[in-house]
PATI-383791 format. One record per residue (C-alpha): residue number from 1; x negated, z negated, y negated. Coordinates in steps of 0.25 Angstrom, whole numbers, padded with zeros to 4 digits, always signed. Layout:
N
gudren|x|z|y
NUM|X|Z|Y
...
This chain:
566
gudren|x|z|y
1|+0087|-0684|-0683
2|+0074|-0687|-0676
3|+0075|-0692|-0662
4|+0068|-0703|-0655
5|+0065|-0709|-0642
6|+0064|-0725|-0641
7|+0055|-0731|-0630
8|+0054|-0746|-0627
9|+0045|-0753|-0617
10|+0042|-0766|-0611
11|+0032|-0770|-0600
12|+0042|-0780|-0593
13|+0056|-0781|-0591
14|+0054|-0796|-0597
15|+0048|-0792|-0610
16|+0049|-0802|-0622
17|+0059|-0802|-0632
18|+0056|-0792|-0644
19|+0049|-0782|-0635
20|+0061|-0780|-0625
21|+0067|-0766|-0622
22|+0079|-0770|-0630
23|+0072|-0775|-0642
24|+0063|-0763|-0643
25|+0074|-0754|-0642
26|+0082|-0760|-0653
27|+0070|-0759|-0662
28|+0067|-0745|-0658
29|+0081|-0741|-0661
30|+0082|-0747|-0674
31|+0069|-0740|-0678
32|+0076|-0726|-0673
33|+0088|-0730|-0682
34|+0079|-0733|-0694
35|+0072|-0719|-0692
36|+0085|-0712|-0690
37|+0080|-0707|-0676
38|+0089|-0703|-0665
39|+0085|-0710|-0652
40|+0086|-0701|-0640
41|+0081|-0709|-0630
42|+0078|-0723|-0628
43|+0067|-0727|-0616
44|+0063|-0740|-0612
45|+0052|-0744|-0602
46|+0046|-0756|-0595
47|+0031|-0754|-0592
48|+0018|-0758|-0597
49|+0014|-0753|-0610
50|+0000|-0751|-0604
51|+0005|-0738|-0596
52|+0008|-0725|-0602
53|+0010|-0714|-0593
54|+0017|-0722|-0583
55|+0027|-0726|-0593
56|+0038|-0716|-0591
57|+0047|-0721|-0602
58|+0037|-0719|-0613
59|+0033|-0705|-0607
60|+0047|-0701|-0607
61|+0048|-0705|-0622
62|+0036|-0697|-0625
63|+0042|-0685|-0618
64|+0054|-0685|-0626
65|+0044|-0685|-0638
66|+0036|-0674|-0634
67|+0048|-0665|-0629
68|+0054|-0667|-0643
69|+0066|-0674|-0639
70|+0063|-0686|-0648
71|+0053|-0686|-0660
72|+0051|-0702|-0661
73|+0047|-0712|-0651
74|+0051|-0726|-0655
75|+0045|-0738|-0648
76|+0046|-0752|-0652
77|+0031|-0755|-0654
78|+0018|-0750|-0652
79|+0016|-0759|-0639
80|+0029|-0755|-0634
81|+0025|-0741|-0634
82|+0012|-0744|-0625
83|+0001|-0753|-0624
84|-0009|-0742|-0620
85|-0017|-0737|-0631
86|-0020|-0724|-0625
87|-0005|-0722|-0621
88|+0000|-0726|-0635
89|-0009|-0716|-0641
90|-0003|-0706|-0632
91|+0010|-0709|-0635
92|+0008|-0708|-0650
93|+0000|-0694|-0649
94|+0011|-0688|-0639
95|+0022|-0692|-0649
96|+0014|-0687|-0661
97|+0010|-0674|-0655
98|+0024|-0668|-0654
99|+0027|-0673|-0668
100|+0035|-0686|-0664
101|+0034|-0701|-0670
102|+0030|-0714|-0663
103|+0039|-0725|-0669
104|+0038|-0740|-0667
105|+0051|-0749|-0669
106|+0042|-0760|-0675
107|+0039|-0752|-0687
108|+0025|-0748|-0684
109|+0021|-0735|-0688
110|+0007|-0726|-0687
111|+0003|-0715|-0696
112|-0001|-0702|-0691
113|-0016|-0704|-0696
114|-0029|-0710|-0692
115|-0025|-0724|-0697
116|-0012|-0723|-0689
117|-0018|-0719|-0677
118|-0028|-0730|-0678
119|-0017|-0741|-0680
120|-0009|-0735|-0668
121|-0022|-0736|-0660
122|-0025|-0751|-0664
123|-0011|-0755|-0662
124|-0010|-0749|-0648
125|-0024|-0755|-0644
126|-0018|-0768|-0648
127|-0005|-0766|-0639
128|-0015|-0762|-0627
129|-0024|-0774|-0630
130|-0011|-0783|-0630
131|-0008|-0778|-0616
132|-0021|-0781|-0610
133|-0021|-0795|-0617
134|-0008|-0798|-0611
135|-0012|-0793|-0597
136|-0026|-0801|-0598
137|-0018|-0814|-0602
138|-0008|-0812|-0591
139|-0020|-0810|-0581
140|-0028|-0822|-0586
141|-0015|-0831|-0585
142|-0013|-0826|-0571
143|-0027|-0828|-0567
144|-0028|-0842|-0572
145|-0015|-0845|-0565
146|-0021|-0840|-0552
147|-0035|-0849|-0555
148|-0025|-0861|-0555
149|-0020|-0858|-0541
150|-0007|-0852|-0545
151|-0004|-0838|-0540
152|+0002|-0830|-0552
153|+0005|-0818|-0543
154|+0017|-0823|-0535
155|+0025|-0811|-0533
156|+0020|-0810|-0518
157|+0018|-0821|-0508
158|+0008|-0819|-0497
159|+0012|-0821|-0483
160|+0012|-0836|-0480
161|+0014|-0841|-0494
162|+0024|-0842|-0505
163|+0019|-0841|-0519
164|+0028|-0850|-0528
165|+0034|-0843|-0540
166|+0039|-0848|-0554
167|+0053|-0846|-0549
168|+0051|-0854|-0538
169|+0047|-0866|-0546
170|+0059|-0864|-0555
171|+0068|-0864|-0544
172|+0063|-0877|-0540
173|+0058|-0872|-0526
174|+0043|-0876|-0530
175|+0036|-0884|-0540
176|+0029|-0879|-0552
177|+0015|-0883|-0545
178|+0019|-0874|-0534
179|+0021|-0862|-0543
180|+0011|-0850|-0539
181|+0007|-0858|-0527
182|+0006|-0853|-0513
183|+0016|-0860|-0503
184|+0014|-0857|-0488
185|+0025|-0853|-0480
186|+0022|-0858|-0466
187|+0029|-0847|-0458
188|+0022|-0836|-0466
189|+0008|-0844|-0465
190|+0009|-0844|-0451
191|+0010|-0830|-0450
192|+0000|-0826|-0459
193|-0010|-0836|-0450
194|-0005|-0828|-0438
195|-0008|-0814|-0444
196|-0023|-0819|-0447
197|-0025|-0823|-0433
198|-0018|-0811|-0428
199|-0027|-0802|-0436
200|-0040|-0809|-0432
201|-0036|-0808|-0418
202|-0031|-0793|-0418
203|-0041|-0788|-0430
204|-0030|-0777|-0432
205|-0019|-0777|-0444
206|-0009|-0769|-0436
207|-0012|-0778|-0424
208|-0007|-0790|-0433
209|+0005|-0781|-0437
210|+0009|-0778|-0422
211|+0008|-0793|-0419
212|+0017|-0796|-0431
213|+0027|-0785|-0427
214|+0027|-0790|-0412
215|+0030|-0804|-0417
216|+0041|-0799|-0426
217|+0036|-0805|-0439
218|+0040|-0798|-0451
219|+0032|-0796|-0464
220|+0033|-0804|-0476
221|+0042|-0794|-0482
222|+0051|-0795|-0470
223|+0047|-0781|-0463
224|+0045|-0779|-0448
225|+0032|-0774|-0450
226|+0019|-0777|-0457
227|+0009|-0769|-0463
228|-0007|-0769|-0461
229|-0009|-0770|-0476
230|+0001|-0782|-0476
231|-0009|-0789|-0464
232|-0021|-0785|-0473
233|-0016|-0792|-0485
234|-0012|-0804|-0478
235|-0026|-0805|-0471
236|-0034|-0802|-0485
237|-0027|-0812|-0493
238|-0035|-0824|-0496
239|-0023|-0833|-0500
240|-0022|-0836|-0484
241|-0035|-0843|-0484
242|-0031|-0852|-0496
243|-0036|-0842|-0507
244|-0026|-0837|-0517
245|-0030|-0826|-0525
246|-0025|-0819|-0539
247|-0030|-0805|-0544
248|-0033|-0799|-0531
249|-0028|-0786|-0536
250|-0027|-0779|-0550
251|-0015|-0771|-0554
252|-0019|-0759|-0562
253|-0011|-0748|-0570
254|-0017|-0734|-0570
255|-0009|-0722|-0576
256|-0019|-0712|-0571
257|-0013|-0714|-0558
258|-0001|-0707|-0562
259|-0009|-0694|-0562
260|-0010|-0697|-0546
261|+0004|-0702|-0544
262|+0000|-0715|-0541
263|+0005|-0728|-0545
264|+0000|-0733|-0559
265|+0000|-0747|-0554
266|-0010|-0751|-0544
267|-0018|-0763|-0538
268|-0033|-0765|-0537
269|-0039|-0775|-0529
270|-0047|-0785|-0538
271|-0062|-0790|-0534
272|-0062|-0803|-0528
273|-0069|-0808|-0540
274|-0056|-0806|-0548
275|-0047|-0814|-0539
276|-0042|-0828|-0544
277|-0042|-0837|-0532
278|-0035|-0851|-0529
279|-0032|-0859|-0517
280|-0019|-0858|-0509
281|-0014|-0865|-0496
282|-0021|-0857|-0485
283|-0014|-0851|-0473
284|-0026|-0848|-0464
285|-0041|-0852|-0464
286|-0052|-0845|-0472
287|-0058|-0842|-0458
288|-0046|-0834|-0453
289|-0045|-0827|-0465
290|-0060|-0823|-0466
291|-0059|-0818|-0452
292|-0046|-0810|-0454
293|-0053|-0803|-0467
294|-0066|-0801|-0460
295|-0059|-0794|-0449
296|-0049|-0786|-0459
297|-0062|-0781|-0467
298|-0071|-0777|-0454
299|-0064|-0764|-0453
300|-0054|-0758|-0443
301|-0063|-0753|-0434
302|-0068|-0768|-0431
303|-0055|-0774|-0431
304|-0045|-0765|-0424
305|-0052|-0755|-0417
306|-0042|-0744|-0423
307|-0053|-0734|-0424
308|-0055|-0731|-0411
309|-0050|-0716|-0414
310|-0057|-0706|-0423
311|-0045|-0703|-0431
312|-0039|-0718|-0433
313|-0035|-0720|-0447
314|-0036|-0706|-0452
315|-0024|-0700|-0445
316|-0010|-0700|-0454
317|+0004|-0697|-0449
318|+0007|-0682|-0454
319|+0023|-0686|-0455
320|+0022|-0700|-0462
321|+0007|-0701|-0467
322|+0006|-0715|-0461
323|-0007|-0718|-0452
324|-0007|-0713|-0437
325|-0014|-0723|-0427
326|-0019|-0720|-0413
327|-0012|-0722|-0400
328|-0020|-0724|-0387
329|-0016|-0714|-0377
330|-0023|-0712|-0363
331|-0022|-0698|-0357
332|-0016|-0702|-0342
333|-0023|-0690|-0334
334|-0037|-0691|-0341
335|-0038|-0705|-0344
336|-0043|-0702|-0359
337|-0040|-0710|-0370
338|-0033|-0703|-0382
339|-0025|-0707|-0394
340|-0013|-0702|-0401
341|-0010|-0704|-0416
342|+0004|-0710|-0420
343|+0010|-0713|-0434
344|+0009|-0728|-0438
345|+0023|-0728|-0442
346|+0029|-0724|-0428
347|+0019|-0730|-0417
348|+0021|-0745|-0415
349|+0007|-0748|-0409
350|+0002|-0748|-0424
351|+0015|-0751|-0432
352|+0025|-0759|-0424
353|+0035|-0758|-0435
354|+0036|-0743|-0431
355|+0045|-0747|-0419
356|+0056|-0752|-0428
357|+0067|-0742|-0430
358|+0065|-0727|-0431
359|+0050|-0723|-0432
360|+0045|-0721|-0445
361|+0037|-0707|-0442
362|+0038|-0696|-0431
363|+0031|-0701|-0417
364|+0022|-0689|-0417
365|+0008|-0693|-0411
366|-0005|-0685|-0411
367|-0017|-0684|-0401
368|-0028|-0691|-0407
369|-0038|-0684|-0399
370|-0033|-0670|-0403
371|-0032|-0674|-0417
372|-0047|-0677|-0416
373|-0050|-0664|-0410
374|-0042|-0656|-0420
375|-0050|-0663|-0432
376|-0062|-0661|-0426
377|-0060|-0646|-0426
378|-0054|-0646|-0440
379|-0067|-0654|-0445
380|-0075|-0644|-0439
381|-0068|-0632|-0446
382|-0069|-0639|-0459
383|-0084|-0643|-0459
384|-0089|-0630|-0453
385|-0083|-0622|-0465
386|-0085|-0632|-0477
387|-0082|-0620|-0487
388|-0068|-0621|-0484
389|-0067|-0636|-0490
390|-0071|-0629|-0503
391|-0062|-0617|-0502
392|-0051|-0628|-0500
393|-0055|-0635|-0513
394|-0056|-0622|-0522
395|-0042|-0618|-0517
396|-0036|-0632|-0520
397|-0043|-0633|-0534
398|-0038|-0619|-0537
399|-0023|-0624|-0534
400|-0025|-0637|-0542
401|-0031|-0629|-0554
402|-0018|-0621|-0554
403|-0008|-0633|-0555
404|-0004|-0639|-0568
405|-0010|-0653|-0571
406|-0001|-0664|-0567
407|+0007|-0670|-0579
408|+0002|-0684|-0578
409|-0013|-0679|-0577
410|-0010|-0670|-0590
411|-0004|-0682|-0596
412|-0016|-0690|-0593
413|-0025|-0680|-0599
414|-0017|-0679|-0612
415|-0017|-0694|-0613
416|-0033|-0694|-0611
417|-0034|-0683|-0622
418|-0026|-0692|-0631
419|-0034|-0704|-0628
420|-0047|-0698|-0631
421|-0041|-0692|-0644
422|-0037|-0705|-0649
423|-0049|-0713|-0644
424|-0058|-0703|-0651
425|-0051|-0705|-0664
426|-0050|-0719|-0662
427|-0065|-0719|-0661
428|-0067|-0712|-0674
429|-0056|-0721|-0681
430|-0063|-0734|-0676
431|-0078|-0729|-0680
432|-0074|-0726|-0695
433|-0067|-0739|-0694
434|-0081|-0746|-0690
435|-0088|-0739|-0701
436|-0078|-0743|-0712
437|-0078|-0758|-0707
438|-0093|-0758|-0708
439|-0093|-0751|-0721
440|-0083|-0762|-0726
441|-0093|-0773|-0720
442|-0085|-0775|-0707
443|-0091|-0773|-0693
444|-0080|-0765|-0688
445|-0081|-0770|-0675
446|-0066|-0770|-0672
447|-0066|-0755|-0675
448|-0079|-0753|-0666
449|-0072|-0759|-0653
450|-0061|-0749|-0656
451|-0070|-0737|-0656
452|-0077|-0742|-0643
453|-0063|-0744|-0636
454|-0059|-0730|-0641
455|-0071|-0724|-0636
456|-0071|-0730|-0622
457|-0056|-0725|-0621
458|-0060|-0711|-0625
459|-0071|-0711|-0615
460|-0062|-0716|-0604
461|-0052|-0705|-0608
462|-0063|-0694|-0608
463|-0067|-0698|-0594
464|-0053|-0698|-0589
465|-0050|-0685|-0595
466|-0062|-0679|-0589
467|-0059|-0683|-0575
468|-0045|-0678|-0576
469|-0050|-0664|-0581
470|-0060|-0664|-0569
471|-0049|-0667|-0560
472|-0040|-0656|-0565
473|-0050|-0645|-0568
474|-0063|-0648|-0562
475|-0062|-0653|-0548
476|-0074|-0658|-0541
477|-0080|-0651|-0529
478|-0072|-0654|-0515
479|-0081|-0663|-0507
480|-0078|-0668|-0492
481|-0087|-0677|-0484
482|-0093|-0667|-0475
483|-0105|-0678|-0472
484|-0094|-0686|-0465
485|-0090|-0675|-0457
486|-0104|-0672|-0453
487|-0106|-0686|-0449
488|-0094|-0686|-0440
489|-0097|-0673|-0434
490|-0112|-0677|-0430
491|-0106|-0690|-0425
492|-0095|-0684|-0416
493|-0105|-0674|-0410
494|-0115|-0684|-0407
495|-0104|-0692|-0398
496|-0109|-0705|-0401
497|-0097|-0709|-0410
498|-0084|-0716|-0408
499|-0070|-0711|-0412
500|-0070|-0723|-0422
501|-0083|-0719|-0429
502|-0078|-0704|-0428
503|-0066|-0709|-0437
504|-0075|-0717|-0447
505|-0083|-0704|-0450
506|-0070|-0696|-0450
507|-0065|-0705|-0461
508|-0077|-0701|-0470
509|-0070|-0687|-0473
510|-0056|-0688|-0468
511|-0045|-0695|-0475
512|-0032|-0691|-0466
513|-0029|-0684|-0454
514|-0014|-0678|-0452
515|-0012|-0674|-0438
516|-0001|-0662|-0438
517|+0010|-0661|-0427
518|+0009|-0650|-0416
519|+0019|-0638|-0419
520|+0025|-0639|-0405
521|+0021|-0652|-0398
522|+0029|-0664|-0402
523|+0020|-0676|-0399
524|+0006|-0679|-0398
525|+0001|-0666|-0401
526|-0007|-0662|-0414
527|-0005|-0649|-0421
528|-0016|-0651|-0431
529|-0021|-0660|-0442
530|-0023|-0662|-0457
531|-0036|-0668|-0461
532|-0037|-0674|-0476
533|-0052|-0676|-0479
534|-0058|-0685|-0489
535|-0064|-0678|-0501
536|-0068|-0681|-0515
537|-0055|-0676|-0522
538|-0045|-0687|-0525
539|-0033|-0679|-0526
540|-0034|-0669|-0514
541|-0038|-0669|-0500
542|-0044|-0658|-0492
543|-0035|-0656|-0480
544|-0039|-0649|-0466
545|-0028|-0644|-0457
546|-0029|-0640|-0443
547|-0016|-0635|-0436
548|-0014|-0631|-0422
549|-0009|-0616|-0420
550|-0006|-0616|-0406
551|-0012|-0620|-0392
552|-0026|-0616|-0390
553|-0028|-0611|-0404
554|-0038|-0616|-0414
555|-0031|-0624|-0426
556|-0029|-0619|-0440
557|-0038|-0626|-0450
558|-0035|-0626|-0465
559|-0041|-0633|-0477
560|-0035|-0637|-0490
561|-0035|-0647|-0501
562|-0023|-0654|-0504
563|-0019|-0663|-0517
564|-0016|-0677|-0514
565|-0001|-0680|-0513
566|-0004|-0695|-0519
């Protein structure tokens, strides 16, 4: 008796009757019974049909087929298998390559010939088109709702407001006319106004955070501390000047991000021309809002003076990888101003919430001037011998070529090859159909549009496949911004440049600096550093290490290329 695996899918838990998981499962089991198949595993999934590699349930079902543990894959309907044409064709190919069968519980079957492949592709394209049309209808309805002055996105209410939800109306707490409207919360509105005025006064996000902490004012979520990004979002939100918006961000899905171990769901800011705006009750005047935003955009040098030191913004804690901030220190004997670097998760001068309970990181501080001196020595070592950069790159390239390809990359390459092959076949079939239609007196425009779409997909897949092959086999020559170093060196030797300007030049070619603790001295001593440079390689960093070997001895320098951990 042949074995089968059943796969069912819905996009949401509230799927309508007839396509629910239970209804699909019953139909699939009936089909298995009619074909005298033994079901070895049942897999169900709640995820969008537009995804393919990210659907772990579907990948599990295909692995059972490819490993020989099942020979038939049963799904309820073609659009339940997926709504991505490239993904559907890859499913069909992976099943048929190992001699398996793809069966649909609704009774539709496709023969293993040119006509069968053509019909499968057509129905797959219809499923993909239906998904896009559903999305377009939903987005159109949401934008029309926003244009009427009703906020469609109600899961989060900005500080100072409450957006009335449908359930609030059903419970009788608000009227139907108030659904989707912004209702001002007086206490919170007063706090928002104070935040704007305090930021205009202090010109510093962290200054506002310190003020909120000293006033013992919790955040909107009830935390004792606020984050700079939260204050920034409040200051930049135009709703506070009476301008509600919808569509400021666009949510996207990209399965290619799996190869980089990133979340496939991400948000991109939409251009202001795509926003839908409507009137809301204002909390502050437009003049105050514009004043705060002009200060915010003007840059950190003008608004807070945090760039007084050369290494501001580049030094990260070697223990928790948080940003380190400068602490003013005055030498009591010489009267010379210096500075130390401390982790922002420990020292309360920049992060007041760190005083609560146990410190979130070690209390180690590093001497900023010593770190600057060590950095200068390390940069002199590197740029006086530019050939060692190429040697480090060659060593890294050799090691990378010896490693096997990541499964996710190999899987994408396989999918792209399948897409190219299927698209080429579809082009040929559509071209023949155009000729036949014209011979019979038709114009063949429908088939011509299919041919053009197939050609477009094939060219796109070709370009992506070429990109992957270049990444894995032919790395680009390693490049670093040596001009930035030369400019920095000339400016420092000229002696007419401030520490803040030095830092600006360093940021042209340095990404991160990690100080290293001294091997014998506990605090405020620097045992070395690691410098991560900005390069043209997206997946690797050039790292220069400088480690002290003992008192009075020169530091040991080493250079290597390391792969990114994220």
